[in-house]
Short mmCIF file of the C-alpha atoms (twelve columns), coordinates in Angstrom:
data_MODEL
# 
_entry.id   MODEL 
# 
loop_
_atom_site.group_PDB 
_atom_site.id 
_atom_site.type_symbol 
_atom_site.label_atom_id 
_atom_site.label_alt_id 
_atom_site.label_comp_id 
_atom_site.label_asym_id 
_atom_site.label_seq_id 
_atom_site.Cartn_x 
_atom_site.Cartn_y 
_atom_site.Cartn_z 
_atom_site.pdbx_PDB_model_num 
ATOM 1   C CA . MET A 1   0.000  0.000  0.000   1 
ATOM 2   C CA . TYR A 2   2.834  2.416  0.817   1 
ATOM 3   C CA . ASP A 3   4.317  1.878  -2.653  1 
ATOM 4   C CA . GLU A 4   1.084  3.216  -4.162  1 
ATOM 5   C CA . LYS A 5   1.441  6.382  -2.076  1 
ATOM 6   C CA . ARG A 6   5.179  6.868  -2.667  1 
ATOM 7   C CA . PRO A 7   5.658  9.811  -5.028  1 
ATOM 8   C CA . SER A 8   7.227  9.556  -8.461  1 
ATOM 9   C CA . SER A 9   7.475  12.311 -11.034 1 
ATOM 10  C CA . ARG A 10  4.911  10.570 -13.205 1 
ATOM 11  C CA . LYS A 11  2.414  10.163 -10.351 1 
ATOM 12  C CA . VAL A 12  2.759  13.782 -9.233  1 
ATOM 13  C CA . ILE A 13  2.299  15.116 -12.775 1 
ATOM 14  C CA . LYS A 14  -0.870 13.016 -13.108 1 
ATOM 15  C CA . LEU A 15  -2.238 14.773 -10.008 1 
ATOM 16  C CA . LEU A 16  -2.035 18.221 -11.636 1 
ATOM 17  C CA . LYS A 17  -5.445 19.567 -12.636 1 
ATOM 18  C CA . CYS A 18  -5.776 22.829 -14.511 1 
ATOM 19  C CA . VAL A 19  -7.108 24.374 -17.660 1 
ATOM 20  C CA . PRO A 20  -4.672 26.909 -19.121 1 
ATOM 21  C CA . ALA A 21  -6.577 29.869 -20.570 1 
ATOM 22  C CA . ASN A 22  -3.838 31.156 -22.860 1 
ATOM 23  C CA . ASP A 23  -0.396 30.433 -24.296 1 
ATOM 24  C CA . ALA A 24  1.465  31.932 -21.321 1 
ATOM 25  C CA . GLU A 25  -0.381 29.671 -18.874 1 
ATOM 26  C CA . ASN A 26  0.158  26.645 -21.096 1 
ATOM 27  C CA . GLN A 27  3.877  27.423 -21.284 1 
ATOM 28  C CA . CYS A 28  4.128  27.776 -17.492 1 
ATOM 29  C CA . LEU A 29  2.313  24.471 -17.016 1 
ATOM 30  C CA . ASP A 30  4.842  22.847 -19.357 1 
ATOM 31  C CA . HIS A 31  7.669  24.406 -17.312 1 
ATOM 32  C CA . LEU A 32  6.114  23.037 -14.112 1 
ATOM 33  C CA . LYS A 33  5.810  19.524 -15.547 1 
ATOM 34  C CA . ARG A 34  9.400  19.671 -16.786 1 
ATOM 35  C CA . TYR A 35  10.528 20.799 -13.335 1 
ATOM 36  C CA . ILE A 36  8.662  17.959 -11.617 1 
ATOM 37  C CA . LYS A 37  10.235 15.470 -14.056 1 
ATOM 38  C CA . SER A 38  13.675 16.747 -13.006 1 
ATOM 39  C CA . LEU A 39  13.023 16.057 -9.311  1 
ATOM 40  C CA . GLN A 40  14.138 12.871 -7.609  1 
ATOM 41  C CA . GLY A 41  14.166 11.496 -4.097  1 
ATOM 42  C CA . GLN A 42  14.041 14.105 -1.365  1 
ATOM 43  C CA . SER A 43  13.515 16.976 -3.812  1 
ATOM 44  C CA . LEU A 44  10.355 15.352 -5.170  1 
ATOM 45  C CA . THR A 45  9.167  14.587 -1.640  1 
ATOM 46  C CA . ARG A 46  9.707  18.227 -0.643  1 
ATOM 47  C CA . PHE A 47  7.778  19.438 -3.689  1 
ATOM 48  C CA . LEU A 48  4.862  17.171 -2.798  1 
ATOM 49  C CA . GLN A 49  4.980  18.271 0.831   1 
ATOM 50  C CA . PHE A 50  5.083  21.937 -0.207  1 
ATOM 51  C CA . THR A 51  2.023  21.534 -2.436  1 
ATOM 52  C CA . THR A 52  -0.067 19.082 -0.381  1 
ATOM 53  C CA . GLY A 53  1.293  19.133 3.166   1 
ATOM 54  C CA . SER A 54  2.291  15.463 2.963   1 
ATOM 55  C CA . ASP A 55  5.402  13.669 1.757   1 
ATOM 56  C CA . ILE A 56  3.297  10.852 0.323   1 
ATOM 57  C CA . ILE A 57  0.368  10.958 -2.100  1 
ATOM 58  C CA . VAL A 58  -2.751 11.536 -0.017  1 
ATOM 59  C CA . THR A 59  -4.889 13.432 -2.515  1 
ATOM 60  C CA . GLU A 60  -6.488 12.718 -5.862  1 
ATOM 61  C CA . GLN A 61  -5.461 16.019 -7.427  1 
ATOM 62  C CA . ILE A 62  -3.388 19.163 -7.097  1 
ATOM 63  C CA . LYS A 63  -5.311 22.058 -8.574  1 
ATOM 64  C CA . VAL A 64  -3.170 24.644 -10.351 1 
ATOM 65  C CA . ASP A 65  -4.433 28.185 -10.825 1 
ATOM 66  C CA . PHE A 66  -2.502 30.860 -12.661 1 
ATOM 67  C CA . VAL A 67  -1.922 34.415 -11.488 1 
ATOM 68  C CA . ALA A 68  -0.352 37.369 -13.293 1 
ATOM 69  C CA . ALA A 69  2.265  38.285 -10.690 1 
ATOM 70  C CA . GLN A 70  5.355  40.384 -11.380 1 
ATOM 71  C CA . GLY A 71  8.505  41.351 -9.471  1 
ATOM 72  C CA . PHE A 72  8.724  40.267 -5.836  1 
ATOM 73  C CA . ALA A 73  5.112  39.077 -5.919  1 
ATOM 74  C CA . ARG A 74  6.012  36.486 -8.565  1 
ATOM 75  C CA . ARG A 75  6.354  33.237 -6.674  1 
ATOM 76  C CA . PRO A 76  4.556  29.920 -6.413  1 
ATOM 77  C CA . ILE A 77  2.078  29.754 -3.533  1 
ATOM 78  C CA . ALA A 78  0.641  26.539 -2.122  1 
ATOM 79  C CA . TYR A 79  -2.568 26.067 -0.171  1 
ATOM 80  C CA . THR A 80  -2.185 22.615 1.339   1 
ATOM 81  C CA . CYS A 81  -5.797 22.315 2.545   1 
ATOM 82  C CA . ALA A 82  -7.235 22.218 -0.978  1 
ATOM 83  C CA . PRO A 83  -4.506 21.330 -2.277  1 
ATOM 84  C CA . LEU A 84  -4.167 24.303 -4.580  1 
ATOM 85  C CA . SER A 85  -1.080 25.848 -6.133  1 
ATOM 86  C CA . GLU A 86  -1.026 29.356 -7.535  1 
ATOM 87  C CA . LEU A 87  1.565  29.577 -10.265 1 
ATOM 88  C CA . PRO A 88  2.552  32.866 -11.884 1 
ATOM 89  C CA . SER A 89  1.926  32.795 -15.622 1 
ATOM 90  C CA . THR A 90  4.741  35.301 -16.100 1 
ATOM 91  C CA . TYR A 91  7.705  32.910 -16.148 1 
ATOM 92  C CA . GLN A 92  9.409  33.584 -19.469 1 
ATOM 93  C CA . CYS A 93  11.633 30.515 -19.303 1 
ATOM 94  C CA . TYR A 94  11.985 27.181 -17.558 1 
ATOM 95  C CA . ASN A 95  15.151 28.243 -15.721 1 
ATOM 96  C CA . ASP A 96  13.324 31.071 -13.914 1 
ATOM 97  C CA . LEU A 97  10.617 28.732 -12.636 1 
ATOM 98  C CA . ALA A 98  13.086 25.978 -11.714 1 
ATOM 99  C CA . GLU A 99  15.405 28.356 -9.865  1 
ATOM 100 C CA . GLN A 100 12.615 29.947 -7.872  1 
ATOM 101 C CA . PHE A 101 10.958 26.635 -6.955  1 
ATOM 102 C CA . SER A 102 14.318 25.116 -5.987  1 
ATOM 103 C CA . ASN A 103 15.107 28.102 -3.757  1 
ATOM 104 C CA . ILE A 104 11.718 27.817 -2.056  1 
ATOM 105 C CA . LEU A 105 12.089 24.089 -1.454  1 
ATOM 106 C CA . ALA A 106 15.623 24.525 -0.064  1 
ATOM 107 C CA . ASP A 107 14.835 27.480 2.239   1 
ATOM 108 C CA . LYS A 108 13.548 26.457 5.682   1 
ATOM 109 C CA . LEU A 109 11.868 29.859 6.128   1 
ATOM 110 C CA . SER A 110 9.678  29.109 3.098   1 
ATOM 111 C CA . TRP A 111 8.073  26.322 5.099   1 
ATOM 112 C CA . ALA A 112 6.708  28.637 7.787   1 
ATOM 113 C CA . PHE A 113 2.954  28.498 8.159   1 
ATOM 114 C CA . ASP A 114 1.414  31.915 8.332   1 
ATOM 115 C CA . ILE A 115 -1.994 33.422 7.793   1 
ATOM 116 C CA . VAL A 116 -2.353 37.159 7.600   1 
# 
């Protein structure tokens, strides 16, 4: 049973549910899928925990909504209760998305729970 819940890139990508409304959103979704494919082991587990609150697969989907954020406001945001991820549709290239997600997953302060 645990093997069914253990994350793999393929399983996590299958959980993503969204309907891109334009080319920019479609491109960002492709960047996200490419990023997830690049993750292995602890990095993939951290991504899943960031988006769902669990290091194993405990949900049937991860909803992805797109936002038009710029500058310092441009960052992925996860709502683990839903689970829902808000992904900026303003990433011009894969490297920008990958670098920002990797920095978030590596930074312990990014894991702080706060509601304002």
